[in-house]
VOFI-716139 format. One record per residue (C-alpha): residue number from 1; z, x, y. Coordinates in nm, 3 decimals. Layout:
% residues N
GUDREN pos      c3      c1      c2
GUDREN NUM       Z       X       Y
...
***
This chain:
% residues 312
GUDREN pos      c3      c1      c2
GUDREN   1   0.810  -8.981   6.681
GUDREN   2   0.545  -8.789   6.855
GUDREN   3   0.540  -8.437   6.715
GUDREN   4   0.752  -8.511   6.412
GUDREN   5   0.604  -8.487   6.074
GUDREN   6   0.726  -8.522   5.703
GUDREN   7   0.677  -8.209   5.482
GUDREN   8   0.784  -8.122   5.131
GUDREN   9   0.798  -7.746   5.141
GUDREN  10   0.996  -7.585   5.424
GUDREN  11   0.867  -7.256   5.566
GUDREN  12   1.129  -6.975   5.603
GUDREN  13   1.124  -6.959   5.982
GUDREN  14   1.232  -7.321   6.049
GUDREN  15   1.581  -7.394   6.177
GUDREN  16   1.796  -7.694   6.123
GUDREN  17   1.913  -7.907   6.418
GUDREN  18   2.219  -8.025   6.230
GUDREN  19   2.469  -7.862   5.986
GUDREN  20   2.288  -7.869   5.656
GUDREN  21   2.474  -7.946   5.334
GUDREN  22   2.482  -7.699   5.058
GUDREN  23   2.417  -7.954   4.786
GUDREN  24   2.075  -8.048   4.922
GUDREN  25   1.927  -7.688   4.930
GUDREN  26   1.656  -7.580   4.682
GUDREN  27   1.866  -7.289   4.559
GUDREN  28   2.162  -7.522   4.470
GUDREN  29   1.935  -7.758   4.292
GUDREN  30   1.763  -7.481   4.095
GUDREN  31   2.099  -7.387   3.942
GUDREN  32   2.241  -7.739   3.926
GUDREN  33   1.994  -7.888   3.685
GUDREN  34   1.655  -7.855   3.520
GUDREN  35   1.506  -8.182   3.634
GUDREN  36   1.193  -8.192   3.856
GUDREN  37   1.298  -8.165   4.231
GUDREN  38   1.160  -8.329   4.542
GUDREN  39   1.249  -8.218   4.889
GUDREN  40   1.157  -8.393   5.219
GUDREN  41   1.211  -8.267   5.567
GUDREN  42   1.136  -8.425   5.902
GUDREN  43   1.016  -8.138   6.122
GUDREN  44   0.852  -8.048   6.453
GUDREN  45   0.588  -7.805   6.357
GUDREN  46   0.546  -7.665   6.711
GUDREN  47   0.907  -7.559   6.764
GUDREN  48   0.970  -7.492   6.388
GUDREN  49   1.273  -7.726   6.379
GUDREN  50   1.414  -7.957   6.110
GUDREN  51   1.560  -8.296   6.218
GUDREN  52   1.624  -8.465   5.894
GUDREN  53   1.607  -8.395   5.517
GUDREN  54   1.696  -8.519   5.167
GUDREN  55   1.658  -8.375   4.818
GUDREN  56   1.614  -8.544   4.495
GUDREN  57   1.629  -8.470   4.117
GUDREN  58   1.395  -8.699   3.922
GUDREN  59   1.476  -8.833   3.567
GUDREN  60   1.295  -9.102   3.385
GUDREN  61   1.157  -9.264   3.691
GUDREN  62   1.479  -9.254   3.909
GUDREN  63   1.526  -9.022   4.196
GUDREN  64   1.890  -8.900   4.233
GUDREN  65   2.038  -8.749   4.542
GUDREN  66   2.242  -8.596   4.397
GUDREN  67   2.215  -8.570   4.013
GUDREN  68   2.505  -8.337   3.939
GUDREN  69   2.702  -8.284   4.255
GUDREN  70   2.973  -8.465   4.458
GUDREN  71   2.728  -8.596   4.713
GUDREN  72   2.396  -8.529   4.894
GUDREN  73   2.177  -8.798   5.049
GUDREN  74   2.016  -8.822   5.382
GUDREN  75   2.099  -8.579   5.659
GUDREN  76   2.001  -8.639   6.016
GUDREN  77   2.018  -8.455   6.348
GUDREN  78   2.239  -8.633   6.602
GUDREN  79   1.955  -8.671   6.858
GUDREN  80   1.714  -8.875   6.636
GUDREN  81   1.684  -9.246   6.740
GUDREN  82   1.699  -9.536   6.492
GUDREN  83   1.311  -9.563   6.475
GUDREN  84   1.284  -9.193   6.384
GUDREN  85   1.542  -9.217   6.116
GUDREN  86   1.387  -9.530   5.962
GUDREN  87   1.034  -9.363   5.981
GUDREN  88   1.162  -9.072   5.773
GUDREN  89   1.329  -9.294   5.513
GUDREN  90   1.033  -9.516   5.473
GUDREN  91   0.796  -9.219   5.440
GUDREN  92   1.025  -9.067   5.166
GUDREN  93   1.016  -9.399   4.973
GUDREN  94   0.636  -9.410   5.008
GUDREN  95   0.587  -9.061   4.877
GUDREN  96   0.829  -9.108   4.592
GUDREN  97   0.665  -9.436   4.493
GUDREN  98   0.331  -9.253   4.490
GUDREN  99   0.489  -8.991   4.257
GUDREN 100   0.577  -9.268   4.003
GUDREN 101   0.946  -9.310   4.105
GUDREN 102   1.078  -9.655   4.031
GUDREN 103   1.429  -9.645   4.169
GUDREN 104   1.658  -9.447   4.405
GUDREN 105   2.027  -9.354   4.357
GUDREN 106   2.178  -9.197   4.675
GUDREN 107   2.537  -9.060   4.718
GUDREN 108   2.599  -9.008   5.086
GUDREN 109   2.857  -8.752   5.211
GUDREN 110   3.206  -8.874   5.306
GUDREN 111   3.259  -8.965   5.664
GUDREN 112   3.457  -8.643   5.771
GUDREN 113   3.137  -8.458   5.685
GUDREN 114   2.895  -8.670   5.856
GUDREN 115   2.872  -8.758   6.230
GUDREN 116   2.590  -8.994   6.135
GUDREN 117   2.804  -9.193   5.882
GUDREN 118   2.802  -9.532   6.052
GUDREN 119   2.435  -9.500   6.150
GUDREN 120   2.333  -9.416   5.799
GUDREN 121   2.521  -9.714   5.650
GUDREN 122   2.321  -9.937   5.897
GUDREN 123   1.990  -9.778   5.821
GUDREN 124   2.041  -9.802   5.449
GUDREN 125   2.141 -10.173   5.477
GUDREN 126   1.834 -10.242   5.697
GUDREN 127   1.613 -10.089   5.435
GUDREN 128   1.771 -10.314   5.172
GUDREN 129   1.968 -10.051   4.972
GUDREN 130   2.248 -10.202   4.764
GUDREN 131   2.596 -10.047   4.786
GUDREN 132   2.677  -9.935   4.431
GUDREN 133   3.007  -9.763   4.444
GUDREN 134   3.269  -9.639   4.689
GUDREN 135   3.486  -9.323   4.659
GUDREN 136   3.773  -9.191   4.855
GUDREN 137   3.807  -8.817   4.949
GUDREN 138   4.105  -8.633   5.103
GUDREN 139   4.053  -8.359   5.353
GUDREN 140   4.274  -8.153   5.576
GUDREN 141   4.148  -8.107   5.934
GUDREN 142   4.164  -7.733   6.013
GUDREN 143   4.265  -7.664   6.366
GUDREN 144   4.507  -7.443   6.558
GUDREN 145   4.819  -7.618   6.394
GUDREN 146   5.002  -7.403   6.139
GUDREN 147   4.973  -7.527   5.782
GUDREN 148   5.349  -7.594   5.779
GUDREN 149   5.298  -7.839   6.070
GUDREN 150   5.057  -8.043   5.852
GUDREN 151   5.264  -8.090   5.547
GUDREN 152   5.549  -8.308   5.418
GUDREN 153   5.902  -8.160   5.406
GUDREN 154   5.879  -8.148   5.029
GUDREN 155   5.575  -7.928   5.046
GUDREN 156   5.747  -7.702   5.307
GUDREN 157   6.027  -7.645   5.064
GUDREN 158   5.761  -7.550   4.800
GUDREN 159   5.592  -7.305   5.036
GUDREN 160   5.931  -7.145   5.111
GUDREN 161   5.998  -7.093   4.735
GUDREN 162   5.658  -6.945   4.684
GUDREN 163   5.716  -6.688   4.961
GUDREN 164   6.064  -6.612   4.832
GUDREN 165   5.926  -6.576   4.482
GUDREN 166   5.678  -6.298   4.596
GUDREN 167   5.356  -6.492   4.567
GUDREN 168   5.067  -6.358   4.781
GUDREN 169   4.740  -6.521   4.861
GUDREN 170   4.420  -6.322   4.826
GUDREN 171   4.053  -6.423   4.880
GUDREN 172   3.871  -6.215   4.622
GUDREN 173   3.517  -6.065   4.605
GUDREN 174   3.240  -6.244   4.416
GUDREN 175   3.260  -5.967   4.141
GUDREN 176   3.599  -6.122   4.050
GUDREN 177   3.452  -6.479   3.991
GUDREN 178   3.435  -6.440   3.613
GUDREN 179   3.804  -6.336   3.595
GUDREN 180   3.912  -6.626   3.811
GUDREN 181   3.695  -6.873   3.619
GUDREN 182   3.853  -6.748   3.283
GUDREN 183   4.201  -6.805   3.434
GUDREN 184   4.126  -7.155   3.549
GUDREN 185   3.947  -7.253   3.221
GUDREN 186   4.247  -7.139   3.016
GUDREN 187   4.500  -7.340   3.223
GUDREN 188   4.276  -7.652   3.198
GUDREN 189   4.230  -7.612   2.835
GUDREN 190   4.611  -7.582   2.786
GUDREN 191   4.640  -7.925   2.956
GUDREN 192   4.345  -8.080   2.771
GUDREN 193   4.128  -8.103   3.086
GUDREN 194   3.765  -8.048   3.085
GUDREN 195   3.588  -7.814   3.342
GUDREN 196   3.268  -7.949   3.481
GUDREN 197   3.078  -7.613   3.471
GUDREN 198   3.045  -7.345   3.200
GUDREN 199   3.076  -6.977   3.300
GUDREN 200   2.695  -6.933   3.265
GUDREN 201   2.626  -7.222   3.492
GUDREN 202   2.871  -7.086   3.757
GUDREN 203   2.733  -6.740   3.721
GUDREN 204   2.380  -6.855   3.778
GUDREN 205   2.476  -7.079   4.070
GUDREN 206   2.666  -6.798   4.237
GUDREN 207   2.377  -6.560   4.182
GUDREN 208   2.130  -6.792   4.359
GUDREN 209   2.377  -6.879   4.628
GUDREN 210   2.561  -6.575   4.742
GUDREN 211   2.876  -6.644   4.941
GUDREN 212   2.907  -7.011   4.842
GUDREN 213   3.134  -6.987   4.547
GUDREN 214   3.459  -6.802   4.656
GUDREN 215   3.732  -6.705   4.424
GUDREN 216   4.086  -6.722   4.551
GUDREN 217   4.417  -6.637   4.388
GUDREN 218   4.796  -6.640   4.425
GUDREN 219   4.926  -6.315   4.289
GUDREN 220   5.269  -6.220   4.160
GUDREN 221   5.306  -5.842   4.098
GUDREN 222   4.928  -5.823   4.066
GUDREN 223   4.931  -6.099   3.804
GUDREN 224   4.747  -6.425   3.875
GUDREN 225   4.987  -6.711   3.920
GUDREN 226   4.744  -6.957   4.050
GUDREN 227   4.368  -6.964   4.138
GUDREN 228   4.081  -7.172   4.265
GUDREN 229   3.711  -7.146   4.326
GUDREN 230   3.635  -7.266   4.673
GUDREN 231   3.283  -7.395   4.751
GUDREN 232   3.141  -7.349   5.109
GUDREN 233   2.987  -7.699   5.123
GUDREN 234   2.858  -7.650   5.474
GUDREN 235   2.924  -7.419   5.774
GUDREN 236   3.227  -7.634   5.863
GUDREN 237   3.360  -7.742   5.519
GUDREN 238   3.537  -7.554   5.249
GUDREN 239   3.604  -7.745   4.920
GUDREN 240   3.904  -7.663   4.702
GUDREN 241   3.702  -7.712   4.392
GUDREN 242   3.905  -7.599   4.089
GUDREN 243   4.280  -7.528   4.151
GUDREN 244   4.496  -7.435   3.855
GUDREN 245   4.821  -7.239   3.787
GUDREN 246   5.002  -7.085   3.497
GUDREN 247   5.295  -7.299   3.358
GUDREN 248   5.533  -7.004   3.388
GUDREN 249   5.495  -7.032   3.761
GUDREN 250   5.576  -7.412   3.791
GUDREN 251   5.891  -7.361   3.993
GUDREN 252   5.709  -7.149   4.259
GUDREN 253   5.429  -7.405   4.314
GUDREN 254   5.139  -7.169   4.349
GUDREN 255   4.885  -7.449   4.404
GUDREN 256   5.057  -7.561   4.722
GUDREN 257   5.064  -7.199   4.847
GUDREN 258   4.703  -7.167   4.742
GUDREN 259   4.609  -7.461   4.972
GUDREN 260   4.803  -7.285   5.255
GUDREN 261   4.601  -6.960   5.192
GUDREN 262   4.267  -7.161   5.204
GUDREN 263   4.369  -7.335   5.513
GUDREN 264   4.464  -7.009   5.694
GUDREN 265   4.145  -6.838   5.571
GUDREN 266   3.950  -7.146   5.704
GUDREN 267   4.112  -7.108   6.043
GUDREN 268   3.994  -6.749   6.069
GUDREN 269   3.648  -6.848   5.964
GUDREN 270   3.619  -7.136   6.220
GUDREN 271   3.590  -7.393   5.932
GUDREN 272   3.683  -7.741   6.041
GUDREN 273   3.771  -7.914   5.718
GUDREN 274   3.935  -7.828   5.393
GUDREN 275   3.811  -8.075   5.136
GUDREN 276   4.057  -8.153   4.867
GUDREN 277   3.809  -8.375   4.677
GUDREN 278   3.857  -8.712   4.506
GUDREN 279   4.156  -8.839   4.312
GUDREN 280   4.035  -9.044   4.012
GUDREN 281   4.139  -9.074   3.650
GUDREN 282   3.938  -9.272   3.410
GUDREN 283   3.763  -9.435   3.711
GUDREN 284   4.085  -9.554   3.881
GUDREN 285   4.277  -9.381   4.162
GUDREN 286   4.527  -9.135   4.039
GUDREN 287   4.812  -9.236   4.261
GUDREN 288   5.043  -8.932   4.205
GUDREN 289   4.748  -8.697   4.292
GUDREN 290   4.671  -8.913   4.603
GUDREN 291   5.027  -8.881   4.720
GUDREN 292   5.030  -8.505   4.663
GUDREN 293   4.714  -8.458   4.860
GUDREN 294   4.853  -8.672   5.142
GUDREN 295   5.184  -8.459   5.148
GUDREN 296   4.958  -8.160   5.192
GUDREN 297   4.815  -8.315   5.507
GUDREN 298   4.510  -8.464   5.348
GUDREN 299   4.359  -8.769   5.524
GUDREN 300   4.147  -9.028   5.332
GUDREN 301   3.780  -9.074   5.394
GUDREN 302   3.531  -9.304   5.234
GUDREN 303   3.185  -9.222   5.072
GUDREN 304   2.947  -9.462   4.937
GUDREN 305   2.651  -9.454   4.693
GUDREN 306   2.343  -9.681   4.717
GUDREN 307   2.066  -9.792   4.497
GUDREN 308   1.726  -9.932   4.558
GUDREN 309   1.440 -10.044   4.338
GUDREN 310   1.093  -9.938   4.449
GUDREN 311   0.911 -10.184   4.217
GUDREN 312   0.835 -10.438   4.470
***
């Protein structure tokens, strides 16, 4: 641990020794909620390097990582040893307790995101965190295999129909984000589904985080047949956050073709994973949605949340 220190404000010239998660950045949290924020970094001040981090939103004595996001939690460089990871976690707890925090609630990233997944489970268990919940994500590994080589025969037939029907994929500019949001919101309203963000929230988040919220569409004669907002969750992961399509195009399956477009765009960007998210309805697995994601080539991965009281 010689040379490593915990700081709460990161200078601009420090570089990360691991692939940092978007949901733990100050700019994301500034747009995400109005709660007080706490950021912690394990750094080498001589070499200006970051080896670990975690970000919290504080509400009524509880520190959440995250408060309003899919996941966040502890992030560690591969080369840290167990003593260095534990040192950082204990120091974070000590400082939060000094600040009046009574409890921690941490949602770790799913295992496809996280090369430290197993180590983090052990570290959190060693420090007496209690496992609070488990979630399952589906993600497609992005490699040199064509998308058609990943999917079930049923989805191959849908892709063929989309192409024959004249649907074309386009990744749009950020200036088109409001138009795409309005399309997605309308389709969700028609089905009675809620959208987790308002336009004002999305606009402010995109303004603070340029290049992170990416509108994508399937066009038919310049008309939007399907659309999504993709989120660049990290350098290696793209999240298909909000797919939707117009009912008039049901037979052409624009959402399947949209995933193909995102996959091929990810190949060109050297992105390693296309995250399809979770599949729950009223807290229980939505089996038809799970099966759909698996037919698209999605593989299941676990993610866990943990709780700990700091009162003792």
